[in-house]
mmCIF entry with sequence, helices, sheets and N, C-alpha, C, O atoms, coordinates in Angstrom:
data_MODEL
# 
_entry.id   MODEL 
# 
_entity.id                         1 
_entity.type                       polymer 
_entity.pdbx_number_of_molecules   1 
# 
_entity_poly.entity_id                      1 
_entity_poly.type                           'polypeptide(L)' 
_entity_poly.nstd_linkage                   no 
_entity_poly.nstd_monomer                   no 
_entity_poly.pdbx_seq_one_letter_code       
;(UNK)(UNK)(UNK)(UNK)(UNK)(UNK)(UNK)(UNK)(UNK)(UNK)(UNK)(UNK)(UNK)(UNK)(UNK)(UNK)
(UNK)(UNK)(UNK)(UNK)(UNK)(UNK)(UNK)(UNK)(UNK)(UNK)(UNK)(UNK)(UNK)(UNK)(UNK)(UNK)
(UNK)(UNK)(UNK)(UNK)(UNK)(UNK)(UNK)(UNK)(UNK)(UNK)
;
_entity_poly.pdbx_seq_one_letter_code_can   XXXXXXXXXXXXXXXXXXXXXXXXXXXXXXXXXXXXXXXXXX 
_entity_poly.pdbx_strand_id                 A 
# 
loop_
_entity_poly_seq.entity_id 
_entity_poly_seq.num 
_entity_poly_seq.mon_id 
_entity_poly_seq.hetero 
1 1  UNK n 
1 2  UNK n 
1 3  UNK n 
1 4  UNK n 
1 5  UNK n 
1 6  UNK n 
1 7  UNK n 
1 8  UNK n 
1 9  UNK n 
1 10 UNK n 
1 11 UNK n 
1 12 UNK n 
1 13 UNK n 
1 14 UNK n 
1 15 UNK n 
1 16 UNK n 
1 17 UNK n 
1 18 UNK n 
1 19 UNK n 
1 20 UNK n 
1 21 UNK n 
1 22 UNK n 
1 23 UNK n 
1 24 UNK n 
1 25 UNK n 
1 26 UNK n 
1 27 UNK n 
1 28 UNK n 
1 29 UNK n 
1 30 UNK n 
1 31 UNK n 
1 32 UNK n 
1 33 UNK n 
1 34 UNK n 
1 35 UNK n 
1 36 UNK n 
1 37 UNK n 
1 38 UNK n 
1 39 UNK n 
1 40 UNK n 
1 41 UNK n 
1 42 UNK n 
# 
_struct_asym.id          A 
_struct_asym.entity_id   1 
# 
loop_
_struct_conf.conf_type_id 
_struct_conf.id 
_struct_conf.pdbx_PDB_helix_id 
_struct_conf.beg_label_comp_id 
_struct_conf.beg_label_asym_id 
_struct_conf.beg_label_seq_id 
_struct_conf.pdbx_beg_PDB_ins_code 
_struct_conf.end_label_comp_id 
_struct_conf.end_label_asym_id 
_struct_conf.end_label_seq_id 
_struct_conf.pdbx_end_PDB_ins_code 
_struct_conf.beg_auth_comp_id 
_struct_conf.beg_auth_asym_id 
_struct_conf.beg_auth_seq_id 
_struct_conf.end_auth_comp_id 
_struct_conf.end_auth_asym_id 
_struct_conf.end_auth_seq_id 
_struct_conf.pdbx_PDB_helix_class 
_struct_conf.details 
_struct_conf.pdbx_PDB_helix_length 
HELX_P HELX_P1 AA1 UNK A 3  ? UNK A 12 ? UNK A 3  UNK A 12 1 ? 10 
HELX_P HELX_P2 AA2 UNK A 16 ? UNK A 25 ? UNK A 16 UNK A 25 1 ? 10 
HELX_P HELX_P3 AA3 UNK A 28 ? UNK A 30 ? UNK A 28 UNK A 30 5 ? 3  
HELX_P HELX_P4 AA4 UNK A 33 ? UNK A 41 ? UNK A 33 UNK A 41 1 ? 9  
# 
_struct_conf_type.id          HELX_P 
_struct_conf_type.criteria    ? 
_struct_conf_type.reference   ? 
# 
loop_
_atom_site.group_PDB 
_atom_site.id 
_atom_site.type_symbol 
_atom_site.label_atom_id 
_atom_site.label_alt_id 
_atom_site.label_comp_id 
_atom_site.label_asym_id 
_atom_site.label_entity_id 
_atom_site.label_seq_id 
_atom_site.pdbx_PDB_ins_code 
_atom_site.Cartn_x 
_atom_site.Cartn_y 
_atom_site.Cartn_z 
_atom_site.occupancy 
_atom_site.B_iso_or_equiv 
_atom_site.pdbx_formal_charge 
_atom_site.auth_seq_id 
_atom_site.auth_comp_id 
_atom_site.auth_asym_id 
_atom_site.auth_atom_id 
_atom_site.pdbx_PDB_model_num 
ATOM 1   N N  . UNK A 1 1  ? 60.629 -4.551  -51.432 1.00 0.00 ? 1  UNK A N  1 
ATOM 2   C CA . UNK A 1 1  ? 59.395 -5.288  -51.272 1.00 0.00 ? 1  UNK A CA 1 
ATOM 3   C C  . UNK A 1 1  ? 59.016 -5.347  -49.781 1.00 0.00 ? 1  UNK A C  1 
ATOM 4   O O  . UNK A 1 1  ? 59.911 -5.578  -48.967 1.00 0.00 ? 1  UNK A O  1 
ATOM 5   N N  . UNK A 1 2  ? 57.902 -5.178  -49.418 1.00 0.00 ? 2  UNK A N  1 
ATOM 6   C CA . UNK A 1 2  ? 57.466 -5.170  -47.985 1.00 0.00 ? 2  UNK A CA 1 
ATOM 7   C C  . UNK A 1 2  ? 57.338 -6.633  -47.590 1.00 0.00 ? 2  UNK A C  1 
ATOM 8   O O  . UNK A 1 2  ? 57.274 -7.543  -48.417 1.00 0.00 ? 2  UNK A O  1 
ATOM 9   N N  . UNK A 1 3  ? 57.305 -6.805  -46.233 1.00 0.00 ? 3  UNK A N  1 
ATOM 10  C CA . UNK A 1 3  ? 57.231 -8.157  -45.712 1.00 0.00 ? 3  UNK A CA 1 
ATOM 11  C C  . UNK A 1 3  ? 56.004 -8.913  -46.145 1.00 0.00 ? 3  UNK A C  1 
ATOM 12  O O  . UNK A 1 3  ? 56.111 -10.089 -46.493 1.00 0.00 ? 3  UNK A O  1 
ATOM 13  N N  . UNK A 1 4  ? 54.862 -8.305  -46.141 1.00 0.00 ? 4  UNK A N  1 
ATOM 14  C CA . UNK A 1 4  ? 53.667 -9.070  -46.483 1.00 0.00 ? 4  UNK A CA 1 
ATOM 15  C C  . UNK A 1 4  ? 53.751 -9.638  -47.965 1.00 0.00 ? 4  UNK A C  1 
ATOM 16  O O  . UNK A 1 4  ? 53.358 -10.770 -48.246 1.00 0.00 ? 4  UNK A O  1 
ATOM 17  N N  . UNK A 1 5  ? 54.290 -8.765  -48.880 1.00 0.00 ? 5  UNK A N  1 
ATOM 18  C CA . UNK A 1 5  ? 54.401 -9.242  -50.174 1.00 0.00 ? 5  UNK A CA 1 
ATOM 19  C C  . UNK A 1 5  ? 55.452 -10.322 -50.318 1.00 0.00 ? 5  UNK A C  1 
ATOM 20  O O  . UNK A 1 5  ? 55.300 -11.289 -51.065 1.00 0.00 ? 5  UNK A O  1 
ATOM 21  N N  . UNK A 1 6  ? 56.533 -10.113 -49.567 1.00 0.00 ? 6  UNK A N  1 
ATOM 22  C CA . UNK A 1 6  ? 57.604 -11.188 -49.483 1.00 0.00 ? 6  UNK A CA 1 
ATOM 23  C C  . UNK A 1 6  ? 56.990 -12.528 -48.912 1.00 0.00 ? 6  UNK A C  1 
ATOM 24  O O  . UNK A 1 6  ? 57.274 -13.601 -49.443 1.00 0.00 ? 6  UNK A O  1 
ATOM 25  N N  . UNK A 1 7  ? 56.232 -12.460 -47.937 1.00 0.00 ? 7  UNK A N  1 
ATOM 26  C CA . UNK A 1 7  ? 55.487 -13.674 -47.396 1.00 0.00 ? 7  UNK A CA 1 
ATOM 27  C C  . UNK A 1 7  ? 54.719 -14.366 -48.438 1.00 0.00 ? 7  UNK A C  1 
ATOM 28  O O  . UNK A 1 7  ? 54.851 -15.578 -48.606 1.00 0.00 ? 7  UNK A O  1 
ATOM 29  N N  . UNK A 1 8  ? 53.864 -13.598 -49.196 1.00 0.00 ? 8  UNK A N  1 
ATOM 30  C CA . UNK A 1 8  ? 53.055 -14.163 -50.139 1.00 0.00 ? 8  UNK A CA 1 
ATOM 31  C C  . UNK A 1 8  ? 53.825 -14.760 -51.214 1.00 0.00 ? 8  UNK A C  1 
ATOM 32  O O  . UNK A 1 8  ? 53.395 -15.789 -51.736 1.00 0.00 ? 8  UNK A O  1 
ATOM 33  N N  . UNK A 1 9  ? 54.934 -14.227 -51.618 1.00 0.00 ? 9  UNK A N  1 
ATOM 34  C CA . UNK A 1 9  ? 55.961 -14.832 -52.635 1.00 0.00 ? 9  UNK A CA 1 
ATOM 35  C C  . UNK A 1 9  ? 56.484 -16.162 -52.065 1.00 0.00 ? 9  UNK A C  1 
ATOM 36  O O  . UNK A 1 9  ? 56.527 -17.161 -52.784 1.00 0.00 ? 9  UNK A O  1 
ATOM 37  N N  . UNK A 1 10 ? 56.852 -16.183 -50.878 1.00 0.00 ? 10 UNK A N  1 
ATOM 38  C CA . UNK A 1 10 ? 57.368 -17.475 -50.337 1.00 0.00 ? 10 UNK A CA 1 
ATOM 39  C C  . UNK A 1 10 ? 56.293 -18.522 -50.261 1.00 0.00 ? 10 UNK A C  1 
ATOM 40  O O  . UNK A 1 10 ? 56.587 -19.694 -50.498 1.00 0.00 ? 10 UNK A O  1 
ATOM 41  N N  . UNK A 1 11 ? 55.019 -18.163 -49.932 1.00 0.00 ? 11 UNK A N  1 
ATOM 42  C CA . UNK A 1 11 ? 53.974 -19.120 -49.986 1.00 0.00 ? 11 UNK A CA 1 
ATOM 43  C C  . UNK A 1 11 ? 53.794 -19.730 -51.340 1.00 0.00 ? 11 UNK A C  1 
ATOM 44  O O  . UNK A 1 11 ? 53.558 -20.931 -51.468 1.00 0.00 ? 11 UNK A O  1 
ATOM 45  N N  . UNK A 1 12 ? 53.908 -18.881 -52.385 1.00 0.00 ? 12 UNK A N  1 
ATOM 46  C CA . UNK A 1 12 ? 53.732 -19.318 -53.738 1.00 0.00 ? 12 UNK A CA 1 
ATOM 47  C C  . UNK A 1 12 ? 54.914 -20.260 -54.119 1.00 0.00 ? 12 UNK A C  1 
ATOM 48  O O  . UNK A 1 12 ? 54.736 -21.110 -54.991 1.00 0.00 ? 12 UNK A O  1 
ATOM 49  N N  . UNK A 1 13 ? 56.075 -20.137 -53.512 1.00 0.00 ? 13 UNK A N  1 
ATOM 50  C CA . UNK A 1 13 ? 57.203 -20.928 -53.809 1.00 0.00 ? 13 UNK A CA 1 
ATOM 51  C C  . UNK A 1 13 ? 57.346 -22.093 -52.830 1.00 0.00 ? 13 UNK A C  1 
ATOM 52  O O  . UNK A 1 13 ? 58.364 -22.784 -52.863 1.00 0.00 ? 13 UNK A O  1 
ATOM 53  N N  . UNK A 1 14 ? 56.363 -22.336 -51.962 1.00 0.00 ? 14 UNK A N  1 
ATOM 54  C CA . UNK A 1 14 ? 56.347 -23.312 -51.083 1.00 0.00 ? 14 UNK A CA 1 
ATOM 55  C C  . UNK A 1 14 ? 57.522 -23.224 -49.982 1.00 0.00 ? 14 UNK A C  1 
ATOM 56  O O  . UNK A 1 14 ? 58.042 -24.232 -49.503 1.00 0.00 ? 14 UNK A O  1 
ATOM 57  N N  . UNK A 1 15 ? 57.840 -22.060 -49.674 1.00 0.00 ? 15 UNK A N  1 
ATOM 58  C CA . UNK A 1 15 ? 58.943 -21.778 -48.749 1.00 0.00 ? 15 UNK A CA 1 
ATOM 59  C C  . UNK A 1 15 ? 58.367 -21.230 -47.402 1.00 0.00 ? 15 UNK A C  1 
ATOM 60  O O  . UNK A 1 15 ? 58.659 -20.137 -46.917 1.00 0.00 ? 15 UNK A O  1 
ATOM 61  N N  . UNK A 1 16 ? 57.513 -22.142 -46.874 1.00 0.00 ? 16 UNK A N  1 
ATOM 62  C CA . UNK A 1 16 ? 56.690 -21.704 -45.673 1.00 0.00 ? 16 UNK A CA 1 
ATOM 63  C C  . UNK A 1 16 ? 57.603 -21.423 -44.444 1.00 0.00 ? 16 UNK A C  1 
ATOM 64  O O  . UNK A 1 16 ? 57.301 -20.560 -43.620 1.00 0.00 ? 16 UNK A O  1 
ATOM 65  N N  . UNK A 1 17 ? 58.710 -22.165 -44.351 1.00 0.00 ? 17 UNK A N  1 
ATOM 66  C CA . UNK A 1 17 ? 59.499 -21.871 -43.152 1.00 0.00 ? 17 UNK A CA 1 
ATOM 67  C C  . UNK A 1 17 ? 60.068 -20.467 -43.152 1.00 0.00 ? 17 UNK A C  1 
ATOM 68  O O  . UNK A 1 17 ? 60.268 -19.896 -42.080 1.00 0.00 ? 17 UNK A O  1 
ATOM 69  N N  . UNK A 1 18 ? 60.357 -19.843 -44.402 1.00 0.00 ? 18 UNK A N  1 
ATOM 70  C CA . UNK A 1 18 ? 60.814 -18.548 -44.416 1.00 0.00 ? 18 UNK A CA 1 
ATOM 71  C C  . UNK A 1 18 ? 59.771 -17.622 -43.901 1.00 0.00 ? 18 UNK A C  1 
ATOM 72  O O  . UNK A 1 18 ? 60.100 -16.680 -43.180 1.00 0.00 ? 18 UNK A O  1 
ATOM 73  N N  . UNK A 1 19 ? 58.456 -17.850 -44.249 1.00 0.00 ? 19 UNK A N  1 
ATOM 74  C CA . UNK A 1 19 ? 57.468 -17.058 -43.691 1.00 0.00 ? 19 UNK A CA 1 
ATOM 75  C C  . UNK A 1 19 ? 57.371 -17.096 -42.222 1.00 0.00 ? 19 UNK A C  1 
ATOM 76  O O  . UNK A 1 19 ? 57.238 -16.049 -41.589 1.00 0.00 ? 19 UNK A O  1 
ATOM 77  N N  . UNK A 1 20 ? 57.431 -18.288 -41.626 1.00 0.00 ? 20 UNK A N  1 
ATOM 78  C CA . UNK A 1 20 ? 57.469 -18.411 -40.169 1.00 0.00 ? 20 UNK A CA 1 
ATOM 79  C C  . UNK A 1 20 ? 58.622 -17.743 -39.559 1.00 0.00 ? 20 UNK A C  1 
ATOM 80  O O  . UNK A 1 20 ? 58.446 -17.016 -38.581 1.00 0.00 ? 20 UNK A O  1 
ATOM 81  N N  . UNK A 1 21 ? 59.751 -17.925 -40.041 1.00 0.00 ? 21 UNK A N  1 
ATOM 82  C CA . UNK A 1 21 ? 61.000 -17.198 -39.502 1.00 0.00 ? 21 UNK A CA 1 
ATOM 83  C C  . UNK A 1 21 ? 60.903 -15.775 -39.586 1.00 0.00 ? 21 UNK A C  1 
ATOM 84  O O  . UNK A 1 21 ? 61.322 -15.116 -38.634 1.00 0.00 ? 21 UNK A O  1 
ATOM 85  N N  . UNK A 1 22 ? 60.396 -15.182 -40.617 1.00 0.00 ? 22 UNK A N  1 
ATOM 86  C CA . UNK A 1 22 ? 60.363 -13.672 -40.834 1.00 0.00 ? 22 UNK A CA 1 
ATOM 87  C C  . UNK A 1 22 ? 59.266 -13.237 -39.872 1.00 0.00 ? 22 UNK A C  1 
ATOM 88  O O  . UNK A 1 22 ? 59.507 -12.264 -39.157 1.00 0.00 ? 22 UNK A O  1 
ATOM 89  N N  . UNK A 1 23 ? 58.088 -13.847 -39.772 1.00 0.00 ? 23 UNK A N  1 
ATOM 90  C CA . UNK A 1 23 ? 57.085 -13.259 -38.951 1.00 0.00 ? 23 UNK A CA 1 
ATOM 91  C C  . UNK A 1 23 ? 57.385 -13.333 -37.468 1.00 0.00 ? 23 UNK A C  1 
ATOM 92  O O  . UNK A 1 23 ? 56.972 -12.474 -36.689 1.00 0.00 ? 23 UNK A O  1 
ATOM 93  N N  . UNK A 1 24 ? 58.144 -14.424 -37.074 1.00 0.00 ? 24 UNK A N  1 
ATOM 94  C CA . UNK A 1 24 ? 58.559 -14.518 -35.764 1.00 0.00 ? 24 UNK A CA 1 
ATOM 95  C C  . UNK A 1 24 ? 59.573 -13.445 -35.278 1.00 0.00 ? 24 UNK A C  1 
ATOM 96  O O  . UNK A 1 24 ? 59.679 -13.123 -34.095 1.00 0.00 ? 24 UNK A O  1 
ATOM 97  N N  . UNK A 1 25 ? 60.303 -12.922 -36.284 1.00 0.00 ? 25 UNK A N  1 
ATOM 98  C CA . UNK A 1 25 ? 61.267 -11.936 -36.046 1.00 0.00 ? 25 UNK A CA 1 
ATOM 99  C C  . UNK A 1 25 ? 60.633 -10.544 -35.839 1.00 0.00 ? 25 UNK A C  1 
ATOM 100 O O  . UNK A 1 25 ? 61.319 -9.631  -35.380 1.00 0.00 ? 25 UNK A O  1 
ATOM 101 N N  . UNK A 1 26 ? 59.362 -10.367 -36.161 1.00 0.00 ? 26 UNK A N  1 
ATOM 102 C CA . UNK A 1 26 ? 58.646 -9.074  -36.015 1.00 0.00 ? 26 UNK A CA 1 
ATOM 103 C C  . UNK A 1 26 ? 58.080 -8.975  -34.619 1.00 0.00 ? 26 UNK A C  1 
ATOM 104 O O  . UNK A 1 26 ? 57.363 -9.874  -34.180 1.00 0.00 ? 26 UNK A O  1 
ATOM 105 N N  . UNK A 1 27 ? 58.405 -7.839  -33.868 1.00 0.00 ? 27 UNK A N  1 
ATOM 106 C CA . UNK A 1 27 ? 57.802 -7.732  -32.557 1.00 0.00 ? 27 UNK A CA 1 
ATOM 107 C C  . UNK A 1 27 ? 56.303 -7.667  -32.608 1.00 0.00 ? 27 UNK A C  1 
ATOM 108 O O  . UNK A 1 27 ? 55.728 -7.075  -33.522 1.00 0.00 ? 27 UNK A O  1 
ATOM 109 N N  . UNK A 1 28 ? 55.677 -8.261  -31.646 1.00 0.00 ? 28 UNK A N  1 
ATOM 110 C CA . UNK A 1 28 ? 54.191 -8.439  -31.689 1.00 0.00 ? 28 UNK A CA 1 
ATOM 111 C C  . UNK A 1 28 ? 53.505 -7.067  -31.713 1.00 0.00 ? 28 UNK A C  1 
ATOM 112 O O  . UNK A 1 28 ? 52.418 -6.993  -32.286 1.00 0.00 ? 28 UNK A O  1 
ATOM 113 N N  . UNK A 1 29 ? 54.008 -6.031  -31.176 1.00 0.00 ? 29 UNK A N  1 
ATOM 114 C CA . UNK A 1 29 ? 53.370 -4.699  -31.268 1.00 0.00 ? 29 UNK A CA 1 
ATOM 115 C C  . UNK A 1 29 ? 53.500 -4.032  -32.610 1.00 0.00 ? 29 UNK A C  1 
ATOM 116 O O  . UNK A 1 29 ? 52.779 -3.076  -32.897 1.00 0.00 ? 29 UNK A O  1 
ATOM 117 N N  . UNK A 1 30 ? 54.439 -4.532  -33.473 1.00 0.00 ? 30 UNK A N  1 
ATOM 118 C CA . UNK A 1 30 ? 54.515 -4.080  -34.852 1.00 0.00 ? 30 UNK A CA 1 
ATOM 119 C C  . UNK A 1 30 ? 53.912 -4.881  -35.947 1.00 0.00 ? 30 UNK A C  1 
ATOM 120 O O  . UNK A 1 30 ? 53.997 -4.570  -37.135 1.00 0.00 ? 30 UNK A O  1 
ATOM 121 N N  . UNK A 1 31 ? 53.263 -5.991  -35.461 1.00 0.00 ? 31 UNK A N  1 
ATOM 122 C CA . UNK A 1 31 ? 52.723 -6.903  -36.407 1.00 0.00 ? 31 UNK A CA 1 
ATOM 123 C C  . UNK A 1 31 ? 51.287 -6.612  -36.730 1.00 0.00 ? 31 UNK A C  1 
ATOM 124 O O  . UNK A 1 31 ? 50.424 -6.823  -35.878 1.00 0.00 ? 31 UNK A O  1 
ATOM 125 N N  . UNK A 1 32 ? 50.974 -6.119  -37.965 1.00 0.00 ? 32 UNK A N  1 
ATOM 126 C CA . UNK A 1 32 ? 49.605 -5.778  -38.268 1.00 0.00 ? 32 UNK A CA 1 
ATOM 127 C C  . UNK A 1 32 ? 48.797 -7.014  -38.429 1.00 0.00 ? 32 UNK A C  1 
ATOM 128 O O  . UNK A 1 32 ? 49.359 -8.091  -38.627 1.00 0.00 ? 32 UNK A O  1 
ATOM 129 N N  . UNK A 1 33 ? 47.474 -6.907  -38.352 1.00 0.00 ? 33 UNK A N  1 
ATOM 130 C CA . UNK A 1 33 ? 46.519 -8.009  -38.398 1.00 0.00 ? 33 UNK A CA 1 
ATOM 131 C C  . UNK A 1 33 ? 46.729 -8.889  -39.663 1.00 0.00 ? 33 UNK A C  1 
ATOM 132 O O  . UNK A 1 33 ? 46.597 -10.109 -39.573 1.00 0.00 ? 33 UNK A O  1 
ATOM 133 N N  . UNK A 1 34 ? 47.059 -8.285  -40.856 1.00 0.00 ? 34 UNK A N  1 
ATOM 134 C CA . UNK A 1 34 ? 47.265 -8.998  -42.129 1.00 0.00 ? 34 UNK A CA 1 
ATOM 135 C C  . UNK A 1 34 ? 48.482 -10.033 -41.916 1.00 0.00 ? 34 UNK A C  1 
ATOM 136 O O  . UNK A 1 34 ? 48.480 -11.147 -42.440 1.00 0.00 ? 34 UNK A O  1 
ATOM 137 N N  . UNK A 1 35 ? 49.443 -9.593  -41.156 1.00 0.00 ? 35 UNK A N  1 
ATOM 138 C CA . UNK A 1 35 ? 50.629 -10.512 -41.024 1.00 0.00 ? 35 UNK A CA 1 
ATOM 139 C C  . UNK A 1 35 ? 50.220 -11.610 -40.063 1.00 0.00 ? 35 UNK A C  1 
ATOM 140 O O  . UNK A 1 35 ? 50.683 -12.740 -40.223 1.00 0.00 ? 35 UNK A O  1 
ATOM 141 N N  . UNK A 1 36 ? 49.370 -11.343 -39.064 1.00 0.00 ? 36 UNK A N  1 
ATOM 142 C CA . UNK A 1 36 ? 48.776 -12.410 -38.203 1.00 0.00 ? 36 UNK A CA 1 
ATOM 143 C C  . UNK A 1 36 ? 48.127 -13.556 -39.043 1.00 0.00 ? 36 UNK A C  1 
ATOM 144 O O  . UNK A 1 36 ? 48.257 -14.748 -38.766 1.00 0.00 ? 36 UNK A O  1 
ATOM 145 N N  . UNK A 1 37 ? 47.439 -13.085 -40.063 1.00 0.00 ? 37 UNK A N  1 
ATOM 146 C CA . UNK A 1 37 ? 46.757 -14.061 -40.934 1.00 0.00 ? 37 UNK A CA 1 
ATOM 147 C C  . UNK A 1 37 ? 47.782 -14.843 -41.740 1.00 0.00 ? 37 UNK A C  1 
ATOM 148 O O  . UNK A 1 37 ? 47.566 -16.031 -41.979 1.00 0.00 ? 37 UNK A O  1 
ATOM 149 N N  . UNK A 1 38 ? 48.904 -14.235 -42.178 1.00 0.00 ? 38 UNK A N  1 
ATOM 150 C CA . UNK A 1 38 ? 49.881 -14.961 -42.936 1.00 0.00 ? 38 UNK A CA 1 
ATOM 151 C C  . UNK A 1 38 ? 50.572 -16.009 -41.966 1.00 0.00 ? 38 UNK A C  1 
ATOM 152 O O  . UNK A 1 38 ? 50.919 -17.118 -42.373 1.00 0.00 ? 38 UNK A O  1 
ATOM 153 N N  . UNK A 1 39 ? 50.740 -15.612 -40.734 1.00 0.00 ? 39 UNK A N  1 
ATOM 154 C CA . UNK A 1 39 ? 51.386 -16.452 -39.736 1.00 0.00 ? 39 UNK A CA 1 
ATOM 155 C C  . UNK A 1 39 ? 50.489 -17.681 -39.522 1.00 0.00 ? 39 UNK A C  1 
ATOM 156 O O  . UNK A 1 39 ? 50.972 -18.807 -39.402 1.00 0.00 ? 39 UNK A O  1 
ATOM 157 N N  . UNK A 1 40 ? 49.211 -17.441 -39.479 1.00 0.00 ? 40 UNK A N  1 
ATOM 158 C CA . UNK A 1 40 ? 48.222 -18.502 -39.294 1.00 0.00 ? 40 UNK A CA 1 
ATOM 159 C C  . UNK A 1 40 ? 48.170 -19.502 -40.382 1.00 0.00 ? 40 UNK A C  1 
ATOM 160 O O  . UNK A 1 40 ? 47.973 -20.693 -40.139 1.00 0.00 ? 40 UNK A O  1 
ATOM 161 N N  . UNK A 1 41 ? 48.343 -19.037 -41.587 1.00 0.00 ? 41 UNK A N  1 
ATOM 162 C CA . UNK A 1 41 ? 48.399 -19.843 -42.780 1.00 0.00 ? 41 UNK A CA 1 
ATOM 163 C C  . UNK A 1 41 ? 49.662 -20.782 -42.752 1.00 0.00 ? 41 UNK A C  1 
ATOM 164 O O  . UNK A 1 41 ? 49.604 -21.928 -43.197 1.00 0.00 ? 41 UNK A O  1 
ATOM 165 N N  . UNK A 1 42 ? 50.808 -20.244 -42.210 1.00 0.00 ? 42 UNK A N  1 
ATOM 166 C CA . UNK A 1 42 ? 51.944 -20.975 -42.223 1.00 0.00 ? 42 UNK A CA 1 
ATOM 167 C C  . UNK A 1 42 ? 51.952 -22.111 -41.157 1.00 0.00 ? 42 UNK A C  1 
ATOM 168 O O  . UNK A 1 42 ? 52.927 -22.856 -41.056 1.00 0.00 ? 42 UNK A O  1 
# 
C-alpha cells in the first residue's frame, strides 16, 4: 500500500496522529502535492 492510501485509511479509522507522523517523516522534496493536502487535513 502506498503512503497516500495508508493515510486515507488512517483518516477513516480516526488515527490522525499516524498520518501526521508518517507525513513528517517524508522529506519535503519527496512530498507530492496530494500528500501536502493530507497533511493539511490532519
